[in-house]
C-alpha positions in Angstrom: 43.2 -36.7 83.3 41.9 -40.1 84.3 45.2 -42.1 83.3 47.5 -40.6 85.4 48.4 -43.5 88.0 49.5 -47.0 87.5 46.6 -49.4 87.7 47.0 -52.3 90.3 45.3 -55.8 89.7 43.5 -57.5 92.7 44.2 -61.1 93.6 42.0 -63.8 92.2 40.0 -65.4 94.7 37.8 -68.8 94.5 35.0 -68.3 91.8 32.2 -69.8 93.6 32.4 -66.9 96.2 34.6 -64.3 95.0 34.3 -62.2 92.2 37.1 -62.8 89.4 39.8 -60.3 88.8 42.5 -59.6 85.7 45.4 -61.2 87.3 45.8 -64.6 85.9 42.6 -64.3 83.8 42.0 -63.0 80.5 45.2 -60.9 80.4 45.4 -62.0 76.5 42.5 -63.0 74.6 44.6 -65.6 72.4 43.9 -69.1 73.7 41.5 -67.8 76.1 37.7 -67.8 76.2 35.7 -64.7 75.5 34.9 -62.5 78.7 31.5 -62.5 77.5 29.9 -64.6 74.8 25.8 -64.5 73.6 24.9 -67.5 71.9 21.7 -67.4 70.1 20.0 -65.4 72.8 16.2 -64.6 72.9 14.2 -62.8 75.4 10.5 -61.9 76.0 9.1 -59.4 78.3 5.3 -58.9 78.6 5.1 -61.6 76.0 6.8 -59.6 73.2 10.4 -60.7 71.9 12.6 -57.9 72.6 15.9 -59.8 72.0 15.9 -62.4 69.2 18.8 -64.9 68.3 21.4 -62.6 69.3 25.1 -64.1 69.0 28.3 -61.9 69.8 31.6 -62.1 71.6 33.4 -59.5 73.7 37.1 -60.4 74.2 39.5 -59.2 77.1 40.2 -55.7 76.3 37.9 -54.9 73.8 35.2 -52.3 73.8 31.8 -53.5 71.9 29.1 -50.9 71.4 25.4 -51.8 71.2 24.1 -49.1 69.0 20.4 -48.7 68.4 17.5 -46.4 69.1 15.4 -46.4 72.0 13.6 -49.8 72.3 16.1 -51.8 70.6 17.0 -54.1 73.1 20.4 -52.6 73.9 19.9 -52.3 77.9 17.9 -55.8 78.0 21.1 -57.2 76.5 23.5 -55.3 79.0 21.2 -56.8 82.0 21.5 -60.4 80.8 25.3 -60.4 81.6 25.3 -59.9 85.2 21.9 -61.7 85.6 19.4 -58.8 86.4 17.5 -60.5 83.4 17.5 -64.2 82.3 17.3 -65.3 78.7 14.2 -67.3 77.4 16.3 -69.0 74.8 20.1 -69.4 74.0 22.7 -68.9 76.4 25.0 -66.1 77.9 28.5 -67.2 78.9 30.8 -65.1 81.1 34.4 -65.6 81.5 34.2 -69.2 79.9 31.1 -70.2 82.1 27.2 -70.4 81.8 25.8 -67.0 83.6 23.4 -69.3 85.0 26.0 -71.4 86.8 27.4 -67.9 88.8 26.3 -67.2 92.2 24.1 -64.0 90.9 25.5 -62.0 94.0 29.3 -62.9 93.4 28.5 -62.4 89.5 27.5 -59.0 90.0 30.2 -57.9 92.6 32.5 -58.9 90.2 31.3 -57.1 87.1 31.8 -53.0 86.9 28.1 -51.5 86.1 27.9 -47.6 85.1 24.5 -46.2 84.3 23.5 -42.7 83.4 21.9 -41.9 86.7 25.2 -42.7 88.4 23.3 -44.1 91.3 25.6 -42.7 94.1 24.5 -43.1 97.6 23.4 -39.8 98.6 24.3 -40.0 102.3 27.7 -41.6 101.5 30.7 -39.8 101.0 32.8 -39.9 97.6 35.3 -42.4 99.4 32.3 -44.4 100.9 30.8 -44.9 97.5 33.8 -46.0 95.6 34.8 -48.6 98.4 31.5 -50.2 98.7 32.0 -53.4 96.6 35.5 -53.7 98.5 33.8 -53.4 101.7 31.2 -56.0 100.8 34.1 -58.1 99.8 35.7 -58.1 103.2 38.9 -56.2 102.3 40.5 -54.5 105.2 40.6 -50.8 105.8 44.1 -50.4 104.7 43.7 -52.0 101.3 40.3 -50.4 100.8 41.9 -46.6 101.4 44.7 -47.4 99.3 42.3 -48.6 96.3 40.0 -45.5 96.9 43.2 -43.2 96.6 44.6 -45.0 93.5 41.2 -44.6 91.6 40.5 -41.2 92.5 43.6 -40.3 91.0 42.8 -42.4 88.1 39.7 -40.6 87.3 40.9 -37.0 88.0 39.5 -36.4 91.7 42.9 -36.7 93.5 42.5 -33.4 95.4 42.0 -34.2 98.9 38.8 -32.0 99.3 37.0 -34.7 96.9 37.1 -37.7 99.2 34.7 -36.2 101.8 32.3 -34.6 99.3 29.0 -36.1 99.0 27.4 -36.3 95.8 25.5 -33.4 95.9 28.5 -31.2 96.5 29.6 -32.7 92.9 29.1 -31.5 89.5 27.6 -34.1 87.1 30.8 -35.0 85.4 32.5 -35.4 88.9 29.5 -37.8 89.7 30.0 -39.6 86.7 33.8 -40.0 87.6 33.0 -41.2 91.0 30.5 -43.9 89.4 33.2 -45.1 87.1 35.8 -45.2 89.9 33.2 -47.3 92.2 32.8 -49.6 89.0 36.3 -50.3 88.9 37.0 -50.6 92.5 37.5 -54.4 92.8 39.3 -54.6 89.5 36.7 -56.4 87.4 37.6 -58.0 84.3 34.1 -56.7 82.9 32.5 -53.3 82.7 29.0 -52.9 81.7 28.2 -49.1 80.8 24.3 -48.2 80.0 24.4 -44.7 78.5 26.8 -43.3 81.1 27.4 -40.0 79.6 23.8 -39.4 78.4 22.8 -37.0 80.9 25.9 -34.9 80.6 26.2 -31.2 78.7 27.9 -31.8 75.3 31.2 -30.4 76.3 31.5 -32.4 79.5 30.3 -35.6 77.6 32.8 -35.1 74.8 35.8 -34.9 77.3 34.7 -37.8 79.5 34.3 -39.9 76.4 37.8 -39.1 75.4 39.3 -39.6 78.9 37.2 -42.8 79.2 38.8 -43.9 75.9 42.4 -43.6 77.3 41.4 -45.2 80.2 39.9 -48.3 78.9 43.1 -48.8 76.7 45.2 -48.8 79.9 43.2 -51.0 81.8 42.5 -53.7 79.0 38.6 -54.3 80.4 36.2 -56.1 78.5 33.7 -53.3 78.1 30.0 -53.7 76.7 28.9 -50.2 76.3 25.4 -49.0 75.2 24.5 -45.9 73.6 22.1 -44.4 71.1 24.3 -41.8 69.8 26.2 -43.1 66.8 29.3 -40.5 67.1 29.8 -41.9 70.5 29.5 -45.5 68.9 32.2 -44.5 66.4 34.5 -42.8 68.9 34.5 -45.7 71.5 34.1 -48.9 69.9 36.5 -51.5 68.6 33.3 -53.0 67.2 29.8 -52.1 66.9 26.6 -54.2 66.8 23.7 -52.4 65.8 20.5 -53.4 67.3 17.1 -53.2 65.3 13.9 -54.5 66.9 15.9 -57.0 69.2 18.2 -58.3 66.2 21.7 -57.8 65.3 21.5 -55.6 62.1 25.2 -55.0 61.5 28.2 -56.0 63.5 31.5 -54.8 62.5 34.2 -52.4 63.1 33.9 -48.3 62.9 35.3 -48.4 59.7 33.0 -51.1 58.3 30.1 -49.1 60.0 31.0 -46.0 57.9 31.5 -48.3 54.8 28.3 -50.1 55.0 25.6 -49.9 52.5 22.8 -51.3 54.7 19.7 -49.3 54.9 19.5 -49.1 58.6 23.3 -48.3 59.0 23.1 -45.4 56.1 19.9 -44.3 58.3 22.0 -43.9 61.5 24.9 -42.5 59.7 22.8 -39.7 58.3 22.5 -37.9 61.9 26.1 -38.0 62.4 28.0 -34.8 62.7 31.4 -35.0 61.6 
């Protein structure tokens, strides 16, 4: 399982040049700013408004799921956090600081990002893929090796042969594990997940969902997770934001989602297989 080894925090550095880490920051949400805050955010793409007046917070250690059908604005919302997109109106605040004030490169290196296609470099081994961000941050070889070994154990790839395998030599589930390990390599306080398990077969997907759930509970990372799968949202989310045409049609806990009589929520629930 992914959670068999202890988690080691990285050192906090200069926020102007070095990505933030867990230690000394956001270890307890009480009295601290949210890890992520959307404040009346709107986005237009191609002249069309795709996100409209969106407001929500993600606290340290919280898994907030953005649920919605294709084209509802989920991935657009996610990309505002690491400045792959910029809002036309409103403000996104990351770790108590407007996202626009962060150096975009430092911000992206300090936020874990997991996508459906995994995005591993095909000419890099497992070890080289995982250590990419620590290498860019100037970690020495001994520190990188220790971190990679720890993460490979954490995500269940602790057999020696996995370290030197290339992505083509791994199954889809193993590749996704490497993608998660790479996203966690620099110990980011925020993890963005854009339908990371969507391309996997149903059995592997369910196994990874449950292992991801236990892993995130252990690490205490703030997670913004995009999915169109209502079952996945109910399993993984502490809270769910249901997007409909770029607007938040519902915000609440899984229990509140199950009990809601809003027509749009009832429509999503109708596709749920218990």
